[in-house]
C-alpha positions in Angstrom: -15.6 2.9 11.0 -15.0 -0.6 12.3 -12.7 -2.8 10.2 -13.6 -6.5 10.2 -10.7 -9.0 10.0 -10.4 -12.2 8.0 -7.1 -13.0 9.7 -4.9 -11.4 12.3 -1.7 -13.5 12.2 1.9 -12.8 11.2 3.4 -14.7 8.3 4.5 -17.6 10.5 1.3 -17.8 12.5 -1.1 -19.7 10.2 -3.4 -20.5 13.1 -4.6 -16.9 13.0 -4.7 -16.6 9.2 -3.0 -13.9 7.1 -3.6 -10.4 8.4 -6.4 -8.8 6.3 -9.2 -6.4 7.0 -12.3 -5.3 5.1 -15.6 -3.4 5.2 -18.5 -3.3 2.8 -20.5 -0.3 1.6 -23.0 0.0 -1.3 -22.2 -3.6 -2.3 -18.6 -2.7 -2.7 -16.0 -4.7 -0.9 -13.0 -2.7 0.5 -10.2 -5.1 1.2 -6.8 -4.4 2.8 -4.2 -7.0 1.7 -4.9 -10.5 0.3 -2.4 -13.0 1.6 -2.3 -16.7 0.7 -5.3 -17.7 2.9 -7.6 -14.7 2.2 -9.4 -15.7 -1.0 -10.5 -18.9 0.7 -11.8 -17.0 3.7 -13.7 -14.6 1.5 -15.5 -17.5 -0.1 -16.0 -19.5 3.1 -17.7 -16.6 4.8 -19.9 -15.5 1.9 -18.2 -12.1 1.6 -18.2 -12.2 -2.2 -22.0 -12.8 -2.4 -23.9 -9.8 -3.7 -20.7 -7.8 -4.2 -20.6 -5.6 -7.3 -17.0 -4.6 -7.2 -13.8 -5.2 -5.2 -11.5 -2.3 -4.1 -8.1 -3.7 -2.9 -5.5 -1.8 -0.9 -2.0 -3.3 -0.8 0.4 -2.3 2.0 3.4 -4.2 0.6 4.3 -7.3 -1.5 5.3 -9.9 1.0 3.4 -13.1 0.1 1.3 -13.2 3.3 -0.2 -9.9 2.0 -0.6 -10.5 -1.7 -0.6 -14.3 -2.1 -4.3 -14.3 -3.3 -3.8 -11.3 -5.6 -3.9 -13.3 -8.9 -7.0 -15.3 -7.9 -8.8 -12.2 -6.7 -8.1 -10.4 -10.0 -9.3 -13.3 -12.0 -12.4 -13.8 -9.9 -13.3 -10.1 -10.3 -12.8 -10.3 -14.1 -14.4 -13.6 -14.8 -17.2 -13.6 -12.2 -18.0 -10.0 -11.5 -17.3 -9.1 -15.1 -15.2 -6.1 -14.2 -11.6 -5.5 -13.3 -10.3 -5.6 -9.8 -9.9 -2.0 -8.5 -6.4 -1.7 -7.0 -6.5 1.5 -4.9 -3.1 3.2 -5.4 -1.2 6.2 -4.2 0.1 8.3 -7.0 3.8 7.5 -7.5 3.6 4.5 -5.1 7.0 2.9 -4.7 5.7 -0.6 -4.6 3.8 -0.4 -7.9 6.6 -2.1 -9.9 6.6 -5.0 -7.5 2.8 -5.3 -7.8 3.1 -5.3 -11.6 5.6 -8.1 -11.5 3.4 -10.2 -9.2 0.4 -9.8 -11.4 2.4 -10.7 -14.5 3.8 -13.7 -12.8 0.3 -14.9 -11.9 -0.7 -14.6 -15.5 -3.1 -11.7 -15.0 -3.6 -9.5 -18.1 -4.1 -5.7 -17.8 -7.8 -6.2 -18.5 -8.2 -8.0 -15.2 -7.3 -5.1 -12.9 -7.4 -1.3 -12.9 -5.4 1.1 -10.8 -7.5 3.7 -9.1 -6.0 6.8 -7.5 -6.8 7.1 -3.8 -8.2 10.5 -4.4 -11.0 9.1 -6.7 -12.6 7.8 -3.5 -12.8 11.2 -1.8 -16.3 12.1 -0.4 -18.1 9.3 -2.2 -18.9 7.0 0.8 -20.6 7.4 4.2 -18.1 5.4 6.2 -15.0 7.5 5.2 -14.2 10.8 3.5 -10.9 9.7 2.1 -8.2 7.1 2.1 -4.5 8.0 2.1 -1.4 5.8 1.9 1.3 6.6 4.4 4.8 5.3 3.8 6.2 3.3 6.7 9.3 1.4 7.6 9.0 -2.4 7.7 12.0 -4.0 6.0 14.9 -2.8 3.9 14.0 -4.9 0.9 10.5 -3.5 0.2 8.6 -0.2 0.1 5.7 -0.5 2.6 2.7 1.6 3.5 0.1 2.1 6.2 -3.4 3.5 5.5 -5.1 6.5 7.0 -8.9 6.8 6.8 -10.7 10.1 7.6 -14.1 9.1 8.9 -17.0 10.8 10.6 -15.8 9.5 14.0 -12.2 10.6 13.5 -9.0 9.2 12.0 -8.6 5.5 11.6 -4.9 4.4 11.1 -3.9 1.0 9.8 -0.2 0.5 10.2 0.4 -2.3 7.8 3.6 -4.2 8.7 5.8 -1.8 10.5 8.8 -1.5 12.8 8.3 2.2 13.6 6.1 3.9 16.2 6.7 7.5 15.0 3.7 7.7 12.7 1.4 6.7 15.5 3.1 9.2 17.9 2.6 12.0 15.4 -1.1 11.1 15.0 -1.6 11.1 18.7 0.2 14.5 19.0 -1.7 16.1 16.1 -4.7 17.2 18.1 -7.1 15.5 15.6 -9.8 13.2 16.7 -8.6 9.6 16.6 -11.1 6.8 16.3 -8.9 3.7 16.1 -5.2 2.7 15.7 -4.7 -0.7 14.2 -1.1 -1.6 14.9 1.3 -4.4 13.9 2.3 -6.1 17.2 4.9 -8.8 18.1 6.5 -10.3 21.2 9.7 -10.8 19.3 12.4 -8.4 20.4 15.8 -8.5 18.7 18.1 -6.2 16.7 16.8 -5.8 13.2 13.2 -6.8 14.1 10.9 -5.8 11.2 7.7 -5.7 13.4 6.7 -3.5 16.3 7.6 -5.0 19.7 4.8 -4.8 22.2 7.1 -3.4 24.8 7.5 -0.3 22.6 3.7 0.1 22.5 3.5 -0.2 26.3 6.2 2.5 26.6 5.0 4.9 24.0 1.2 4.7 24.0 -0.3 7.0 26.7 -3.0 5.6 28.9 -5.7 7.8 27.3 -5.0 6.2 23.9 -4.8 2.6 24.9 -8.5 1.9 24.3 -8.1 3.2 20.7 -5.3 0.7 19.9 -6.1 -2.6 18.2 -3.2 -5.0 17.9 -3.0 -7.1 14.8 -0.5 -9.2 12.8 0.2 -11.1 16.1 2.9 -13.6 16.1 1.6 -16.0 18.8 -0.9 -16.6 21.6 1.4 -14.9 24.0 1.2 -11.7 22.0 -2.6 -11.7 22.3 -2.4 -12.2 26.0 0.2 -9.5 26.6 -1.6 -7.0 24.5 -4.8 -7.5 26.5 -3.0 -7.4 29.8 -1.4 -4.1 28.7 -4.9 -2.6 28.2 -4.9 -2.8 24.4 -7.6 -4.4 22.2 -6.8 -7.3 19.9 -8.7 -7.5 16.6 -11.2 -10.3 16.5 -11.8 -12.8 13.7 -14.5 -15.3 13.2 -13.6 -17.8 10.5 -15.6 -20.9 11.1 -17.1 -22.4 7.9 -20.7 -21.5 7.4 -20.6 -18.5 9.8 -20.8 -15.3 7.8 -18.6 -12.4 8.6 -20.6 -9.9 6.5 -21.2 -6.6 8.1 -22.6 -4.1 5.7 -22.6 -0.4 6.5 
């Protein structure tokens, strides 16, 4: 399963757009995070055309990951005539924050619906299941990564994270790994809330480097260092009028 990216930038890197990924299957849009710039990019690139429903996964509630949430919920309700599906882990710790954001945006409960992650099990060709995995990003918020079981192996999406242990455990599991999408930064200081690229260089074995896709990059230097280290960097294509649609 290949995730397509609407943006690959960190919060203070607007040149690259808010980090957000998607795929489309059976006229259903699966979207990971929806920061401030994301609804605009969805419209610009025609990704909402022909879509029957939207399934949104939210890794955490920083504004560069949920800034378009209200608009997306209202669009789904008023244009698609059905609630936005918010894919959720049972007992998710960030649920109360999501509720507050939706209320603050003026979204009524009719505009969105929480769908347990297990409701997607064995329903789609591109993945067998989706599972939220708690990660460590910042002390103020509960944050999650996402793990997809696919026909080609595991696909891990770290969300914003400062820890490498989940990736290391996946590499050591003996399970087939297809892709590892990992938050990456060149910033290196005590208390950093993102994963320093030097840690990736030290902790990712050579045989796994081709499976690593760096995302949420903080600057051009991060992109260059990631490529020079043998990692991939997620690609975006956001020019107006140029469609990003890739249906499965």
